[in-house]
Every structure is written in C-alpha cells, then in structure tokens.
N, C-alpha and C positions, 0 to 999 in steps of 0.2 A: 614570471609576472606575479605581482601581489594583487589579489582581488579584495575589494572592499565589501564586506558583509555587514558593516555597521551602518551603511547608508539607509535612511528611511525614505521609502518611495511611496508616493501617494497613488493608491490603486483605485480609489473611488472614481466612479464615472467611466470605468472601462468595461462595464458589463461583467465585472468580476463576481463570480458566485460567492466567493469568500467575503467580499465587502458589500457589493450592491444588492445581494439577496438577503442581507440581514434584516432589513425593515420588513420585508414580506414574511420571513420565517418567524421572527420574534415579535413583530408588531411594534418595533421601536428602533431608532437609528443611533442611539447613544452607546452601543455596545462595541467593545474592542474585539474584533474577530480573531479567534485563535482556534478555528475549527477545521475548515476544509483542508485536505492534505495537499496543498501546494505551498511553495515557499514565498516569502516576501522579499527574497533576494532577486536581483536582476537575472533574467535568463542569460546564460553565458554569452559574451560578445561574439564568439565565433559562430554560434547558432544564428544570432541576429544578422551577422554579416553575410552568412551563406544565403539567407533568405533575401537580404537586401541586394546582393549581387544578382540573384536570379530575377528580381523585380526590375532591375535596370534593363533587362532585355525587352520588357514591355509587351510580350506576347505570352499569355498564359493559356497555352493550348493543351490538348490531351497529352497525358504523360504516362510513363510506366516506371517501374522500379529501376533507378539508376544503378550502374555497376558499383558505385561507392556505397550504396545501401547494403548490398550483399557483403562486400569486402570489409566494411567497417564493423558489421555485426560479427562476422567470422573472426576478425582480428581481436575484437573486444572480448569475445567469449573465450578465446584461447588465452589471452594475456591476463584477463581479470579472473576467470573462473576455471581455467584449465580444460576447457571443453573444445574438442575438435569438431566443430560444426561444419557441415557442408551446405552448399546452396540448396540442395534438394530438401533438406530438413526444414527450411524456412517458409513460413506462410505469413504474409502481412495480415494484421487484424486492426480494425479502426477503433482501438481502445481495448483494454483487457476485459472489462465487464462485458462488452459486446462479444468479445472472443469467448468468454465463459458461456454466454447465452448460445452462441453458435455451437459450441461443443455439446451443451445439453441437448440441443435440437438434433444434432448429428448422431449422438451415441446413445440417447435414451428416448423413451416414449412416454406420453402422458400416463401418469399413474406410477411410473417407476420411482424407486426410492433413491435419494441422493443424500449422502451424509456430509455434515459439516461439524466442526468442533468449536462450539462457542465458549467464551465470547469471541466473536469473529466478525470480520468486515461484513456489514449487513447485506450488501448486494448478493453475497453468496446464497443466502436463503430467500431473499426477495426475488431474485431472478429465477430461482428454482420454482418458487411458488407461482410466479406469474406465468411460467411455462407449464403449469399444471402437473408438476412432479411433486412427489411427497418428500418433505424434508425430514431426515433423521438426524436428531441432535445427539452428539456424543461429547459431553462437556469436558473441557480441560480442568485440571486441578491446579490451584494456586498454592504452591508450596515453597517455603523459604524465599519468598519474594519473586518467584518466577513461575510461569505457567509450565506445567508438565502434562504429558499424555497419560491418561489412565488406560493402559493397554488391556487390562482385564475387561473393562467396559467396552473399549474399542473393538475387541474381538467379537463381543456379543452383538454390538450395535451394527457392525458392518455386514453381518449375514443378511442376505436378501437384497442388499443395495446393488445398484448398477454403477455408481460413481461416487468418488470422494473428491470434494473440492478442498484443497489444502492451501492454507496461507503460509508461505515459506519465503522469507521470514514472516513471523506472525504479526498480524495487525488485529487488535490494537496493542497487544502486549509487548511487541518488539523483540520477541524471543527468536534467537537463531537456533533452529533445531540441529542436533548433532547428526553426524553421518549414521551413527548407530540407531538413533530414533527413526530416522527416515528409512533406513534399511528394513527395520522391523515393520514399519507401515507398508513398505513395498512388498514384503513377503506375505503379510496378512492379506493385502488387497489382491495380489496376484493369485494366491491360493483360493480366494473366494470370488475370483473373476469380477473384481471391482476396479474399474478404470480410474486412475488418479489424474486429476487436473491440478497442477501445481502453479499457483499464482506467485511468481517471483519478482514482482514489480519493485519490491524494496531490497532486492539482492545487492544492488550497487550502493545501497546506503548502509551496508554492514559496517559497524563502527570499529575503531581501532581496538585490537585485541581479540577480535572474532573473525572467523572465516566462514563464508557462506557455502554450504554444500548444495550444489545443484541436484535436484531430486533424481534426474535421469542418470546421474553418474554414481549413485551410491551402491548400486548392485545391478546384476543382469536382469533381475525381475523388475526393477525400477525402469531400466532402459526399455524393456519390452512392453511396458504397461502404463505409459504416461504421455501426457502433453504438458509442456512447460511454456508458460506465458511470461514474456518479459517486455520491458520497455525502458527507454531512457527518460520517460516523462517525469517521474518522481525525482530521480537523481539530478536531472539538469533543468528542472522547473519549466517544462514545456508541455503540460498536459493538454493545453488548448490545441495542439497539433493533432491530437487523437491518433497517435501513431504507436503501435505496439506490434508484436510478432509472436508467433508460436513456433517452438522447436520440437520436432517429433523424430525420435530415433527409429522407432519401429516402422518398417515399410508399409505393413498392412494398415496400421492405424493412420499413418500419414496419408496414404492414398485415399482412404475413406474421408478424412477431414478435408483434404485439399479438393477432392471432387465435390464435396458439399459446398465448400466456400466458393469455388469457381462457378458452380451452377447458377448462383445468384449474383455473381461478381462482388461478393463480400470481401474478397481478397485483393481488391483494387484500391490503392491508396491515392490520396491527392498529392499534388506536386510538392508541397512544403512538408508533408509527412515524411517523405523519403529523404529530402534534403536535410531536414532537421536531425534525423537519426544519424545520417552520415557525418554531419558536422560535429555532433556531440561526441560520438564514439571515436572519431578521427583526431579530435583536438582536446578532449575533455579530461585527461588524466590529472593534470596539475590543478585545474579548477575544482574538480571533484574532491581531490585530496584536501584542498584548503577548506572546502565547504564542510567536509566531514569533521575536520579539526574544529571548526567554529561551532558546529552543531554539538559535538561532544562537550565543548566548553559550556554551551547553553544548558545541556543536560546536567552537568556537574553544578552549575550555578543554581539551577532549579532545585536540585537535591539538597544542597547546602541551605538554601533559603527556606525551604519547607521545614527542614529539621530544626533550624534556628528560630523561625517565627511562627510556623503553623504546624506543630508536631501532630495534630489530629489528622492531617492529610499526609499520606505517604505516597511515594511514587514507585511504580514498577519500573526499575531501571532498564531502558531499552538497550538491547544488544545490536539492534539495527533500526534505522529510520529516525525521523525527527518527531515522532509522535510519542507522547508520554501518557500512560494510563494512570490517572490519579486515583488512589485508593482512599476514598473519603468516608469509609465506614466508621472510622473513629469519631466522626462528628455526631453519630447517633441520631440521624434524621432519616425521614423517608426519602424515596427517590424524587418525589415531587418537591419536597422541601429543599432537597439538595440542588435541583435545577433552579428553583426560585432563588436560592442563595447566590448562585453564580450569575444569574441574569439580573435580578432586582437588587442584590446586595453588592456584588463585585462588578457589575456592569460588563460582563464578559460573554462572548458567544463561543461556547465550547460544545463538543459533541456529548450528548447525553449517553452515559455508559450503557443504559438499558437498550439503546438501539442496536447493540451488538449481541443481543440476546439477554434473557433474564439473568444470566450469570454476570452480566455487566452492571447490575443494580448495585448502587453504592459507589460507583466509579464515574469519572468524567475523563474525556480525552482532550489533551492539551497539545497544540502544535507549537513547537519551539523553533521552527525554521524561520526566524525573524531576527532583526537587529536586537542586540542585547538590551538596548534602551527600551524597546517595546516590551521585551520579556520582563524586564524589571518593573515596568509600569503595570503589567498584568498581575504580577505576583504581589506588588504593593496593593493593588485593588482587592485582591483576595485577602491579604492580611488585614486591611482596614475593615473589610466587611466582616471578617471573622472576629476581630476585636470588638466591633460594634455589636455584633450578635451576642457575644458573651457579656459585654457590659450591660446590655438590655436584660439578659437573663438574670445577671447578678442583682 
C-alpha cells in the first residue's frame, strides 16, 4: 500500500501542543509550528482502526496488558534490532520522560550526581533538577559536522556520578552512536558504578544507511548495567497514547525497577496504550519504511535549500529522526536576536537551541516531519526574512 505523506492536515482546534499552544508560548498566533517532536502525518490507519474496533465494543472497563502487547514488542525487537527480548524483561511506562523520572527516583537519592551530555533533550536535566539531583554536564564536541563524545572529559566527569542519561540516537543532533562508542561508554560507566539509562525513542527513526545499536547489546558490561527505554510513539506518530516501555536485561536491576513501579501502580497502562503499541508493531513495517524515505527526502531538500539560498545557516545532517539542528552561528547574532529572527522575521515556531544547554546557543531545532509543501513554505519564510535582514543592513 502506498501512503500519502503530502497531505496537509488541519491540526488546530485539537488541543495540539504543537499548534494550539503556540499563542500561549509565543504570544502570537501567526507562527508556522515546526517545533514539538510529533509528525504532521496521519497516525497510521492500522493504529486508528485497532482503537476504533475496540470502541465498537462500547464497554471501556479495567484492562491489563494484552498478549499482543508482549508478542508485538518481542517480535519487533527481534526483527528490527536483533534483540532477543523476553516477557520478563518488559515493563510498561506511561511515557519515556516519566520513565526516566521513575528510574531517577528508584536508583538515585536526592543530592546524587547524574550526568548528561549537552546539547541534549532538555527534560534530561530538568527532570533531574526537579527531583533534587545534581546535574553533571559533560558536553559533546561538534566536529566535522557531527557530534562526537569527548571521552577524555567523559572519564573525568563521570567519576562520583550515580547515573548517566544517554540519548541514543542523539536528540537534537540526530547522531547514531557507533557500537564502539557505546561500548566505551558502557565500560567506563560499569567500572565507575554508574548506571546507564538509554533513551532510544528515536531508534526506529534511524535513517537509510545507518543501523541503530541498542545499548544493552554492545557488550556484556552494557547488558549488566543499563535500562533501555523505547516506544513506537515517535516512529508511528502516537505520543498522545503515552505508551512506552523499559527493557532490562540484568535480573537484579530489573527486579528493583519493577518492584518500584508496581508499588505505586506506575506500570499499569490504559486500554489504548496497549492496543496502539500492538497495532503499530504488528502492522507497521511498510508504513515506517515509506515514512523514513519521505523524511530522508525532506532532510535532503532542506540541506540543498539552505546551501543554495541561506548559506549562513548550516544543518547538522541527522542520521536518525526528523529533527534537524540548524547551525546559525554564521549569522553572527546573539541568541536572543536569533530567536527574534525566526519568530518576528520568519514567523516560525522552532525550538530555541539554548533550551538543550548552553552548548546549543547559536542553534535552532527544526522539525521536518511534515508535508513537503509545508517545509518549503517554512524555508521560504526563513529565506525572505534573511534577505530582508541583509537588505536592511545594506
């Protein structure tokens, strides 16, 4: 079946964070939203149909994880990532950020040090701070157009930490870490008794030409010292179902986390959370492959457009995900001026790069999971604002 990703869907008036929260966040309603990490494509029809079929029963009683939830995850992990997952390894979590918060509460205490590698998805350090843990920042290096790990600094920074929260693949840079890089992280953390939390929500959005290495599979030390969080929510555009899961290989770590989760019934999902996952993983291969092809074309389109029309803005080419980190340092403006340029000049709602840490200053994050006509409109608005700015200066 051929899916249509060119269709423009009106999302305003649906309580959409991406669209309906723009006025509150920016104080104006004339901005084209290219920020929140969900897609403007229709949620796959097989997910919608699974929910619709269940609604036909017309009794929404108490529920538990259906057998298809387990088997679909197990089969998907085996086929997509080569991971032999068992039922016992799986724990439902109502969203990955919530899962990270639960892991923090379970394995660390107030005042403990938790390491992150900025620029990085901002809830990593916000959730850590809000839970009264100390954030240790070990910045990445931007080299040859891609983020790299500064292992010399990593080794120094990790000492005394209780936990590392790893973005794998990386958000906002879209980097797919190599097995060798992940194995080195695993060895350093294991030897320093630092538990690794690997957020792999973008794993299924690894782009053609790259292969996602699951952290727990890169070495024995990784397997014995990690929790891996995954979800179909990004890949199949269903984050509103708040459905993710944690996979833990090590029995002792697994027992501790599952005991914590079950004590407060955090590991109990709602009816559609289970059904949505089962439908996506059981039927989603063809849809996802087509979506990834379309996203790759959008990335290529963006790259060529910037090089041709706005050379002062370069993009970090993502190896995974539909998020592009725009390197705007060539514009020679402050971060405030940069944000004002995109809001007041280009009339776009993007993520301010500084929200990912001070290392994100000079950058903006652009979501290209949208019809190409919308992407072209956004890039045209940047081009027009850029030309107007330079004409004014001249």
